[in-house]
C-alpha positions as CSV (number, residue, x, y, z in Angstrom):
1,M,213.4,-26.1,-72.4
2,S,212.6,-23.6,-74.7
3,Y,215.4,-21.4,-74.5
4,L,213.7,-18.2,-75.5
5,K,216.0,-15.4,-74.7
6,H,218.7,-17.7,-76.1
7,K,216.9,-17.9,-79.6
8,V,216.6,-13.9,-79.8
9,Y,220.5,-13.9,-79.8
10,G,220.5,-16.1,-82.7
11,V,217.8,-13.9,-84.3
12,L,219.6,-10.9,-84.6
13,F,223.0,-12.9,-85.3
14,K,221.2,-13.8,-88.6
15,L,220.4,-10.7,-89.2
16,F,224.2,-9.5,-89.6
17,K,225.5,-13.3,-90.9
18,Q,225.9,-12.6,-94.7
19,A,228.3,-9.6,-93.5
20,K,231.7,-10.0,-95.4
21,V,234.2,-12.0,-92.5
22,N,237.0,-9.3,-91.3
23,G,240.4,-10.8,-91.5
24,N,241.6,-8.9,-89.1
25,R,239.0,-9.0,-86.8
26,I,239.0,-10.7,-83.6
27,S,236.0,-10.6,-81.0
28,F,235.8,-11.4,-77.5
29,I,232.8,-12.6,-75.8
30,I,232.4,-11.4,-72.0
31,D,229.8,-9.9,-69.8
32,S,229.8,-6.4,-68.6
33,R,231.4,-7.3,-65.3
34,E,234.1,-8.4,-67.7
35,S,234.2,-11.5,-65.7
36,F,237.1,-14.0,-66.2
37,K,238.8,-11.2,-68.8
38,G,242.5,-12.8,-67.8
39,N,242.7,-15.6,-70.7
40,L,241.4,-12.8,-73.4
41,D,243.7,-10.2,-72.4
42,Y,246.9,-12.6,-73.0
43,I,245.2,-13.6,-75.9
44,K,245.1,-9.8,-77.4
45,K,248.6,-9.7,-76.2
46,E,249.7,-12.3,-78.1
47,F,247.9,-11.0,-81.5
48,E,249.2,-7.6,-81.2
49,K,252.8,-9.2,-81.6
50,R,251.5,-11.0,-84.7
51,G,250.0,-7.9,-87.0
52,D,247.3,-5.0,-86.8
53,Y,244.7,-6.6,-85.6
54,E,240.9,-5.1,-84.9
55,F,239.7,-6.3,-81.5
56,H,236.4,-5.7,-80.5
57,F,234.8,-7.2,-77.2
58,F,231.2,-8.1,-77.3
59,Y,229.1,-7.9,-74.1
60,K,226.7,-10.5,-73.8
61,D,224.4,-8.5,-71.4
62,K,224.2,-5.8,-73.5
63,L,222.3,-5.8,-77.0
64,S,223.7,-3.8,-79.8
65,F,223.2,-4.1,-83.1
66,A,226.9,-2.6,-84.4
67,S,228.1,-5.3,-81.7
68,F,226.3,-8.1,-83.1
69,K,227.1,-7.1,-86.8
70,K,231.4,-6.7,-85.5
71,L,230.9,-10.0,-84.2
72,A,229.2,-11.7,-87.6
73,S,232.4,-10.3,-89.3
74,S,235.2,-11.4,-87.1
75,K,237.8,-13.9,-88.3
76,Y,238.0,-15.4,-84.6
77,V,235.8,-15.2,-81.8
78,F,237.1,-16.3,-78.2
79,L,234.9,-17.4,-75.4
80,N,235.8,-17.9,-71.7
81,D,232.6,-18.8,-70.4
82,N,229.2,-20.6,-71.0
83,F,227.7,-18.5,-73.6
84,F,224.3,-20.3,-74.5
85,P,223.4,-18.3,-77.2
86,L,225.8,-19.8,-79.0
87,A,223.8,-22.9,-80.0
88,F,221.6,-20.7,-82.2
89,M,224.5,-18.8,-83.9
90,S,225.8,-20.2,-86.9
91,F,229.2,-18.7,-87.9
92,K,230.7,-19.0,-91.7
93,P,233.5,-21.1,-92.5
94,E,236.2,-19.0,-92.7
95,T,235.2,-17.8,-88.6
96,M,237.2,-19.6,-86.2
97,V,235.0,-20.2,-82.7
98,V,237.4,-20.6,-79.8
99,Q,236.3,-21.6,-76.2
100,L,239.0,-21.3,-73.9
101,W,237.7,-22.0,-69.9
102,H,238.5,-19.6,-66.8
103,A,240.0,-22.7,-64.7
104,P,242.6,-24.8,-65.7
105,G,242.4,-28.7,-65.7
106,A,239.4,-30.6,-64.0
107,S,238.4,-30.6,-60.8
108,K,235.0,-29.9,-59.8
109,K,232.5,-31.7,-62.2
110,F,230.7,-29.0,-64.6
111,G,228.2,-28.3,-67.3
112,G,227.4,-31.8,-69.4
113,S,228.6,-34.1,-66.6
114,V,226.5,-33.0,-63.7
115,D,223.2,-30.9,-65.6
116,F,221.9,-33.7,-68.2
117,E,219.0,-31.3,-68.7
118,S,221.7,-29.1,-70.8
119,R,223.2,-31.7,-72.5
120,E,221.0,-31.1,-75.7
121,I,222.0,-27.3,-75.7
122,L,225.1,-27.9,-75.1
123,A,225.8,-30.2,-78.2
124,K,224.5,-27.7,-80.4
125,I,226.9,-24.9,-78.9
126,S,229.8,-27.8,-79.8
127,E,228.5,-27.6,-83.6
128,N,229.2,-24.1,-83.9
129,T,232.1,-24.2,-81.8
130,D,235.6,-25.1,-83.8
131,F,238.0,-25.7,-80.6
132,L,238.1,-26.0,-77.1
133,I,241.3,-25.6,-75.4
134,V,242.1,-27.5,-72.2
135,T,245.6,-27.5,-70.6
136,S,245.9,-31.7,-70.9
137,D,245.5,-34.5,-72.6
138,K,244.7,-36.6,-69.1
139,I,241.4,-34.6,-69.0
140,K,239.8,-34.1,-72.2
141,D,237.3,-37.0,-71.3
142,Y,236.1,-35.3,-68.9
143,Y,235.5,-31.5,-70.9
144,S,234.3,-33.6,-73.8
145,E,231.4,-34.9,-71.1
146,A,231.2,-31.1,-69.6
147,F,231.0,-29.7,-73.1
148,Q,229.1,-32.1,-75.1
149,M,232.1,-31.8,-77.4
150,P,233.9,-34.2,-79.7
151,L,237.6,-35.2,-79.0
152,S,238.8,-34.3,-81.9
153,K,237.6,-30.7,-81.6
154,I,240.0,-30.1,-78.1
155,R,243.3,-29.3,-77.9
156,A,245.6,-29.2,-75.0
157,L,247.5,-26.2,-75.7
158,G,247.5,-24.3,-71.9
159,L,245.4,-21.8,-70.5
160,P,246.8,-18.4,-71.3
161,R,246.5,-16.6,-68.0
162,M,248.7,-18.9,-66.5
163,D,251.5,-17.3,-68.5
164,Y,251.5,-14.4,-65.7
165,Y,253.6,-16.0,-63.2
166,F,256.7,-16.8,-65.7
167,E,256.7,-12.5,-66.2
168,N,259.3,-10.7,-64.5
169,H,257.6,-9.8,-61.5
170,D,259.4,-8.4,-58.9
171,L,258.6,-9.7,-55.5
172,D,259.8,-8.0,-53.1
173,R,258.3,-4.6,-54.2
174,L,254.7,-7.0,-54.5
175,K,255.1,-8.3,-51.0
176,Q,255.9,-4.9,-49.8
177,D,253.2,-2.6,-51.2
178,F,250.6,-5.2,-49.9
179,C,252.3,-5.0,-46.4
180,S,252.3,-1.6,-46.7
181,R,248.4,-1.4,-48.4
182,Y,247.1,-3.6,-45.1
183,G,249.7,-2.5,-42.4
184,V,251.1,-5.7,-41.7
185,S,254.6,-6.4,-41.3
186,S,257.0,-7.2,-44.2
187,D,258.5,-10.2,-41.9
188,K,256.0,-11.8,-41.5
189,K,254.7,-14.8,-44.1
190,I,251.2,-14.9,-45.8
191,I,248.7,-17.7,-45.6
192,L,246.2,-17.1,-48.4
193,Y,242.7,-18.5,-47.1
194,A,240.5,-18.9,-50.6
195,P,237.5,-21.0,-49.4
196,T,234.5,-21.8,-52.1
197,F,231.2,-20.9,-51.9
198,R,228.8,-23.8,-50.0
199,D,225.0,-24.2,-51.3
200,E,224.4,-24.9,-47.5
201,E,224.5,-21.9,-45.9
202,K,225.6,-22.7,-42.4
203,Y,229.2,-23.7,-43.7
204,N,229.3,-20.3,-45.7
205,N,230.8,-18.3,-42.1
206,V,234.5,-19.9,-42.3
207,F,235.5,-18.0,-38.4
208,D,232.5,-20.7,-37.3
209,Y,235.2,-23.5,-38.5
210,L,238.1,-21.6,-37.9
211,D,239.4,-20.4,-34.5
212,L,241.3,-17.1,-34.8
213,E,241.9,-16.9,-31.3
214,E,244.1,-20.2,-31.9
215,F,245.2,-19.4,-35.0
216,N,247.3,-16.3,-34.3
217,R,248.1,-17.0,-30.8
218,I,250.3,-20.3,-32.1
219,L,251.0,-18.8,-35.7
220,G,250.4,-15.3,-35.4
221,N,254.1,-14.2,-34.7
222,E,255.5,-15.7,-38.3
223,Y,252.1,-15.9,-40.0
224,V,249.5,-13.1,-41.1
225,L,245.9,-15.1,-42.4
226,A,244.8,-13.1,-45.4
227,L,241.3,-14.6,-46.5
228,R,240.0,-14.1,-49.9
229,L,235.9,-14.6,-50.2
230,H,234.3,-16.1,-53.0
231,P,231.8,-13.3,-54.1
232,K,228.8,-15.4,-53.3
233,I,230.0,-16.1,-49.5
234,R,230.0,-12.5,-48.5
235,N,226.0,-12.8,-48.4
236,F,226.8,-15.2,-45.9
237,H,229.7,-14.4,-44.4
238,K,229.4,-12.5,-41.2
239,D,232.5,-11.1,-39.4
240,D,231.7,-9.5,-35.8
241,I,233.8,-7.3,-33.9
242,S,235.7,-10.3,-32.4
243,S,237.2,-11.1,-35.5
244,Q,238.7,-7.6,-36.4
245,G,242.2,-7.2,-36.7
246,K,243.0,-11.1,-36.1
247,Y,243.5,-11.4,-40.1
248,I,243.1,-9.5,-43.5
249,D,240.4,-9.2,-46.0
250,V,241.8,-9.3,-48.9
251,S,238.5,-10.3,-51.0
252,G,238.9,-7.0,-52.4
253,F,242.1,-6.9,-54.0
254,E,242.8,-6.5,-57.6
255,S,244.4,-9.4,-58.6
256,E,244.0,-13.1,-57.6
257,Q,247.3,-14.0,-59.1
258,E,249.1,-11.2,-57.2
259,L,248.0,-12.7,-54.1
260,M,248.8,-16.4,-55.0
261,L,252.1,-14.9,-56.4
262,I,253.3,-13.7,-52.8
263,S,251.7,-15.9,-50.6
264,D,253.9,-18.5,-48.5
265,I,251.0,-21.0,-48.1
266,M,247.6,-21.1,-49.3
267,I,244.1,-22.6,-47.5
268,T,241.5,-23.4,-49.7
269,D,238.7,-26.3,-49.9
270,Y,237.4,-27.4,-53.2
271,S,238.3,-24.4,-54.9
272,S,239.7,-24.8,-58.6
273,I,242.3,-22.1,-57.2
274,M,244.1,-25.3,-56.2
275,I,245.6,-26.5,-59.2
276,E,246.5,-22.6,-60.5
277,Y,248.5,-22.3,-56.7
278,A,250.2,-25.9,-57.5
279,I,252.4,-24.5,-60.2
280,L,253.8,-22.5,-57.4
281,N,254.9,-25.6,-55.9
282,R,254.1,-24.0,-52.5
283,P,252.3,-25.6,-49.5
284,I,248.9,-26.3,-50.0
285,L,246.5,-27.1,-47.2
286,F,242.5,-28.0,-47.4
287,F,240.3,-27.3,-44.7
288,T,237.1,-29.6,-45.5
289,Y,235.2,-29.0,-42.3
290,D,232.3,-30.5,-44.6
291,L,233.7,-32.7,-46.4
292,D,231.2,-35.5,-45.8
293,D,228.3,-33.3,-46.1
294,Y,230.1,-31.7,-49.6
295,L,230.7,-35.1,-50.9
296,A,227.2,-35.9,-50.8
297,N,225.1,-33.1,-51.6
298,E,227.3,-30.9,-54.1
299,R,228.5,-31.7,-57.4
300,G,231.2,-33.6,-56.9
301,F,234.9,-34.2,-58.2
302,Y,236.7,-35.8,-61.7
303,Y,238.8,-37.4,-58.9
304,D,239.1,-38.8,-55.4
305,F,239.1,-35.9,-53.7
306,K,240.6,-37.8,-50.2
307,T,243.3,-38.8,-52.0
308,T,244.0,-36.9,-54.9
309,V,243.9,-33.3,-53.4
310,P,248.0,-32.0,-53.0
311,G,248.0,-31.4,-50.0
312,P,246.9,-32.5,-46.3
313,I,243.4,-32.4,-45.4
314,A,242.6,-30.6,-41.8
315,Y,239.0,-31.5,-40.6
316,S,239.0,-29.4,-37.7
317,S,240.8,-25.6,-36.9
318,D,243.2,-27.5,-34.4
319,E,243.9,-29.4,-37.3
320,L,244.8,-27.6,-39.6
321,I,246.9,-24.8,-37.0
322,G,248.5,-27.9,-36.3
323,I,249.8,-28.9,-39.8
324,I,250.9,-25.2,-40.6
325,H,252.9,-25.4,-37.2
326,D,254.8,-28.5,-38.0
327,D,255.2,-27.8,-41.6
328,D,253.7,-31.4,-42.4
329,F,253.6,-31.0,-45.9
330,D,254.6,-33.3,-48.3
331,M,255.5,-31.5,-51.5
332,S,255.8,-34.6,-53.6
333,R,252.1,-34.2,-53.5
334,I,252.0,-31.5,-55.2
335,S,254.4,-32.4,-58.6
336,D,252.2,-35.3,-58.5
337,F,248.8,-33.5,-58.9
338,V,250.2,-31.3,-61.3
339,K,251.4,-33.7,-63.9
340,T,247.5,-34.9,-64.3
341,Q,246.2,-31.5,-64.5
342,L,248.6,-29.5,-67.0
343,D,251.1,-31.2,-69.8
344,V,253.3,-27.9,-69.9
345,I,254.0,-25.3,-67.6
346,D,256.1,-22.9,-69.3
347,G,254.6,-19.6,-69.5
348,K,254.2,-19.7,-73.7
349,S,250.3,-21.0,-73.4
350,S,249.1,-17.7,-75.5
351,K,252.2,-18.3,-78.0
352,R,250.7,-21.9,-78.7
353,I,246.9,-21.1,-78.7
354,V,247.7,-18.2,-81.3
355,D,250.4,-20.0,-83.3
356,F,247.7,-23.2,-83.8
357,L,245.3,-21.2,-84.7
358,L,247.1,-19.2,-87.7
359,N,248.6,-22.8,-88.9
360,N,244.7,-23.6,-89.3
361,E,243.3,-20.6,-90.9
362,G,240.5,-21.8,-93.4
């Protein structure tokens, strides 16, 4: 692969590489949709507590000479996702480049663990990165493979965005606002259904597999189903008139974390959202009607899915409804799973990361 587009970024960056590093400038590399911005917001807030820093958002899909100059002259550079041009952007020694990741733990395989062709450029990116931050020492090897990053650069300090769950939230008010917005009785418990995207098109229309009529007949007095679709699923999901009024669509709800905070049960499948929800120590159910196909044809997991996930697996609509109706959850599976994914859960990840960086300034 030529990676021509990424090399162009490298050439533009080199024009400003001699700019003097501003010790108070911090750059965040992000796309214009501000995807996965949560980690960066928490790092920004933590630095604001420490002094008078200047913050710059480098939008990787908008070319700007002024933006390149600020990036090249930053003391700290944070990433929250892949950015292949970094393979061709060598910063000054006094700049610290830090790769955060937008999801906690290690679930589905990604990066160099599955895309062997990308390992060469990932290794080049690794050379230009100072630290990769993860949530547990137990998953360092997986991230080392995924990023082609030496273990010496990986630090288990936590995930900044998870500090959210330790802030002071008025749960009653959040729940009341939610119920008012969607016209739901506040007496109802919320089941958040967050399915992930499948490459196999036929498996993305979730209501081909979940019997809403039966779900509401058996569970509707106690629960309301809130569906949050993966953005890619919307192209395949077909919501016909027969399902209207039988669930609420929260795909457009601003905060996924707020939804998790007010939900009583989560239904998911293969999404890494399970790791974040698990810290709330609430029931999680895995609706995997296509499990054999998924395991055979998708990218796979860093663990044995059937024996490791923190909750019961349902292969059919009847099984799913029965598990919820019978409250058939083994909560010890959640605590065991969390221990494999996160070393510390204390709401201080952002503080730990910034403390570490300030103590390791060159």
